[in-house]
VOTI-46761 format. One record per residue (C-alpha): chain; z negated, x negated, y; residue number from 0. Coordinates in Angstrom, 1 decimal. Each point is the difference from the previous one (the first is absolute). Example, Ala and Ser with C-alpha at 12.3 -4.5 7.8 and 13.67 -1.06 7.14 Angstrom:
2
["A", [-7.8, -12.3, -4.5], 0];
["A", [0.7, -1.4, 3.4], 1];
***
This chain:
186
["A", [-244.5, -112.3, 166.2], 0];
["A", [0.5, -3.5, 1.4], 1];
["A", [2.4, -2.5, -1.5], 2];
["A", [-1.9, -2.2, -2.4], 3];
["A", [3.0, -2.1, -1.1], 4];
["A", [-1.5, -3.3, 1.2], 5];
["A", [-3.7, -0.5, -0.6], 6];
["A", [-2.1, -3.0, 1.0], 7];
["A", [-1.4, -2.3, -2.7], 8];
["A", [-3.5, 1.4, 0.3], 9];
["A", [1.3, 3.6, -0.4], 10];
["A", [2.0, -1.1, -3.0], 11];
["A", [-3.1, -1.6, -1.6], 12];
["A", [-2.0, 3.1, 0.6], 13];
["A", [2.6, 2.1, -1.8], 14];
["A", [0.2, -2.4, -2.9], 15];
["A", [-3.7, -0.1, -0.3], 16];
["A", [-0.2, 3.7, -0.2], 17];
["A", [2.9, 0.2, -2.4], 18];
["A", [-1.8, -2.4, -2.3], 19];
["A", [-2.8, 2.5, -0.2], 20];
["A", [-2.5, -1.9, 2.1], 21];
["A", [-2.4, 2.1, 2.1], 22];
["A", [0.1, -0.7, 3.7], 23];
["A", [-3.1, 1.5, 1.5], 24];
["A", [-1.0, -0.3, 3.7], 25];
["A", [-3.5, 0.7, 1.2], 26];
["A", [-2.2, -0.3, 3.1], 27];
["A", [-2.9, -1.8, -1.7], 28];
["A", [0.3, -3.8, -0.4], 29];
["A", [-0.8, 0.2, -3.8], 30];
["A", [2.6, 2.6, -0.6], 31];
["A", [2.6, -1.9, 2.1], 32];
["A", [-0.2, -2.9, -2.4], 33];
["A", [1.3, 2.2, -2.7], 34];
["A", [3.4, 0.0, 1.7], 35];
["A", [0.7, -3.6, -0.7], 36];
["A", [-2.6, -0.9, -2.5], 37];
["A", [2.1, -0.5, -3.2], 38];
["A", [3.2, -1.0, 1.7], 39];
["A", [1.6, -3.4, 0.3], 40];
["A", [-1.0, -2.3, 2.8], 41];
["A", [3.2, 0.9, 1.9], 42];
["A", [-1.2, 3.5, 0.5], 43];
["A", [-3.2, -1.3, 1.6], 44];
["A", [2.1, -1.6, 2.7], 45];
["A", [1.4, 3.3, 1.2], 46];
["A", [-1.2, 0.8, 3.5], 47];
["A", [-2.1, 3.2, 0.0], 48];
["A", [1.8, 1.5, 3.0], 49];
["A", [3.4, -0.7, -1.6], 50];
["A", [-1.2, 1.5, -3.2], 51];
["A", [-1.1, 3.2, 1.7], 52];
["A", [3.2, 0.2, 2.1], 53];
["A", [2.1, -0.4, -3.2], 54];
["A", [-1.9, 2.7, -1.8], 55];
["A", [0.3, 2.3, 3.0], 56];
["A", [3.8, -0.6, 0.1], 57];
["A", [0.4, 0.5, -3.7], 58];
["A", [-2.0, 3.3, 0.3], 59];
["A", [2.2, 1.1, 2.9], 60];
["A", [3.1, -0.8, -2.0], 61];
["A", [-1.4, 2.1, -2.9], 62];
["A", [-0.1, -2.9, -2.3], 63];
["A", [-3.6, 0.4, -0.7], 64];
["A", [-2.7, 2.6, 0.2], 65];
["A", [-3.6, -0.3, 1.0], 66];
["A", [-3.0, 1.7, -1.8], 67];
["A", [-3.4, 0.1, 1.6], 68];
["A", [-2.7, -0.5, -2.6], 69];
["A", [-3.6, 1.5, 0.0], 70];
["A", [-1.5, -3.5, 0.2], 71];
["A", [1.7, -0.8, 3.4], 72];
["A", [2.8, -2.0, -1.4], 73];
["A", [3.7, 0.7, 0.4], 74];
["A", [2.3, -0.3, -3.0], 75];
["A", [3.7, -0.8, 0.6], 76];
["A", [2.5, 1.5, -2.5], 77];
["A", [3.7, -0.7, -0.4], 78];
["A", [2.2, 3.1, 0.5], 79];
["A", [3.1, 0.4, -2.1], 80];
["A", [2.1, -1.4, 3.0], 81];
["A", [-2.4, -3.0, 0.1], 82];
["A", [0.4, -0.6, -3.8], 83];
["A", [3.8, 0.0, 0.5], 84];
["A", [-0.3, -2.4, 2.9], 85];
["A", [-2.5, -2.3, -1.8], 86];
["A", [2.3, -0.2, -3.0], 87];
["A", [2.6, -1.5, 2.3], 88];
["A", [-2.3, -2.9, 0.6], 89];
["A", [-1.2, -0.5, -3.6], 90];
["A", [1.1, -3.7, -0.5], 91];
["A", [0.5, 0.3, -3.7], 92];
["A", [2.3, 3.0, 0.4], 93];
["A", [1.5, -0.4, 3.4], 94];
["A", [3.7, 0.9, 0.2], 95];
["A", [2.5, 0.4, 2.7], 96];
["A", [1.4, 3.5, 0.2], 97];
["A", [3.7, 0.6, 0.0], 98];
["A", [1.4, 1.5, 3.2], 99];
["A", [2.1, 3.1, -0.5], 100];
["A", [2.7, -1.4, 2.3], 101];
["A", [0.1, -3.8, 0.1], 102];
["A", [0.3, -1.2, 3.7], 103];
["A", [2.1, -2.9, -1.2], 104];
["A", [-2.6, -2.6, 1.2], 105];
["A", [-1.6, -2.7, -2.0], 106];
["A", [-3.7, -0.8, 0.1], 107];
["A", [-0.6, -3.7, -0.4], 108];
["A", [-3.4, -1.3, -0.7], 109];
["A", [-0.3, -3.8, 0.2], 110];
["A", [-3.0, -2.2, -0.1], 111];
["A", [-1.1, -3.6, 0.3], 112];
["A", [-3.5, 0.0, -1.3], 113];
["A", [-1.9, -3.4, -0.1], 114];
["A", [-1.0, -1.5, -3.3], 115];
["A", [-3.7, 0.6, 0.7], 116];
["A", [0.9, 3.7, -0.4], 117];
["A", [2.0, -0.4, -3.3], 118];
["A", [-1.8, 2.8, -1.9], 119];
["A", [0.6, 2.4, 2.8], 120];
["A", [3.6, -1.2, 0.4], 121];
["A", [0.6, 0.5, -3.8], 122];
["A", [-1.6, 3.4, 0.2], 123];
["A", [2.0, 1.3, 2.9], 124];
["A", [3.3, -1.2, -1.7], 125];
["A", [-1.0, 1.9, -3.1], 126];
["A", [-1.0, 3.1, 1.9], 127];
["A", [3.3, 0.0, 2.0], 128];
["A", [1.9, -0.2, -3.3], 129];
["A", [-2.2, 2.8, -1.5], 130];
["A", [0.6, 2.1, 3.1], 131];
["A", [3.7, -0.1, -0.8], 132];
["A", [1.1, -2.8, 2.4], 133];
["A", [2.9, -2.3, -1.0], 134];
["A", [-0.9, -3.7, -0.1], 135];
["A", [2.7, -1.4, 2.2], 136];
["A", [-1.4, -3.5, 0.1], 137];
["A", [-3.3, -1.6, -1.0], 138];
["A", [-1.9, 1.5, 3.0], 139];
["A", [2.5, 2.6, 1.2], 140];
["A", [0.1, 3.6, -1.3], 141];
["A", [2.4, 2.8, 0.9], 142];
["A", [-0.3, 3.8, -0.2], 143];
["A", [2.4, 2.7, 1.4], 144];
["A", [-2.7, 2.6, 0.8], 145];
["A", [-2.7, 0.1, 2.6], 146];
["A", [-3.1, -1.9, -1.3], 147];
["A", [-1.8, -1.3, 3.1], 148];
["A", [-3.2, 1.9, -0.8], 149];
["A", [-0.1, -1.2, -3.6], 150];
["A", [0.8, -3.6, 1.0], 151];
["A", [-2.5, 0.1, 2.9], 152];
["A", [-2.7, 1.2, -2.4], 153];
["A", [0.7, -2.9, -2.4], 154];
["A", [0.1, -2.5, 2.8], 155];
["A", [-3.3, 1.2, 1.4], 156];
["A", [-1.7, 0.3, -3.4], 157];
["A", [0.6, -3.7, -0.6], 158];
["A", [-0.5, -1.0, 3.7], 159];
["A", [3.4, -1.6, 0.2], 160];
["A", [1.3, 1.5, 3.3], 161];
["A", [0.9, -3.4, 1.6], 162];
["A", [2.2, -1.0, -2.9], 163];
["A", [2.1, 3.0, -0.7], 164];
["A", [2.9, 1.5, 1.9], 165];
["A", [1.7, 3.4, -0.3], 166];
["A", [3.6, 0.3, 1.1], 167];
["A", [2.3, 2.9, 0.2], 168];
["A", [3.7, -1.0, -0.3], 169];
["A", [3.3, 1.8, 0.2], 170];
["A", [1.8, -2.2, -2.5], 171];
["A", [-0.5, -2.7, -2.6], 172];
["A", [2.9, -2.1, -1.1], 173];
["A", [-0.4, 0.9, -3.7], 174];
["A", [-1.0, 3.6, 0.5], 175];
["A", [2.5, 1.2, -2.6], 176];
["A", [-2.2, -1.6, -2.7], 177];
["A", [-3.1, 1.6, 1.7], 178];
["A", [1.6, 3.4, 0.2], 179];
["A", [0.7, -0.2, -3.8], 180];
["A", [-3.5, -1.2, -0.7], 181];
["A", [-1.5, 2.9, 2.0], 182];
["A", [2.6, 2.5, -1.3], 183];
["A", [1.3, 0.7, 3.5], 184];
["A", [3.7, 0.1, -0.8], 185];
***
C-alpha cells in the first residue's frame, strides 16, 4: 500500500464529503454526471474533472475508498475503514495533532500575516490552531512540538490562505522550558 500521509486538497475534500455521508456517483451519461456535483457547494463545481478522476483513482489505489458498479451504469464511491480514519484527520471541527511516540526535539512554528480583508478566515485559522492543540506564542504565531504539516496545510488550503502562512521547524526557542511544561514534555 502506498503512503497516503500527505493528500492534496481535492483528495481531502473527497474524503470529507464521503465521511459526511454524501453520495459521490460518477457516470458516463451527461445527466448522471451532474449528480456528482449537483447538491454540493460552488467550490466543488470548480474542481477540474481530470483532477477529480485522478484523485479518486489515487484514493482507490491507496485503499482509502472502494468503487461499486451499479446496474444503472453509475459508479458509487464508498469510504473504506482506512479512508474513514484518514478523513477524520481532516474533519475541521475535530482536527487534532497526534502526539509523537518519541519527540524529535523540534518545534513547529506556524506564523501568519493575513490581511484585514480576510479577517474572518484569520480568526478562524487562529481558533482552529488553538483547538488543534497549538500554543499561542504571539497574536499570529502558534507553536507545537509534534509534526503537524498535513493538518496545517489542510487548514491553510481550506481557507485559501497559502500566501499568508508560514510553517517553520526549529531546533530551539528561547523560552522552551515553558513550552515543554505546557506540552508535558519534561
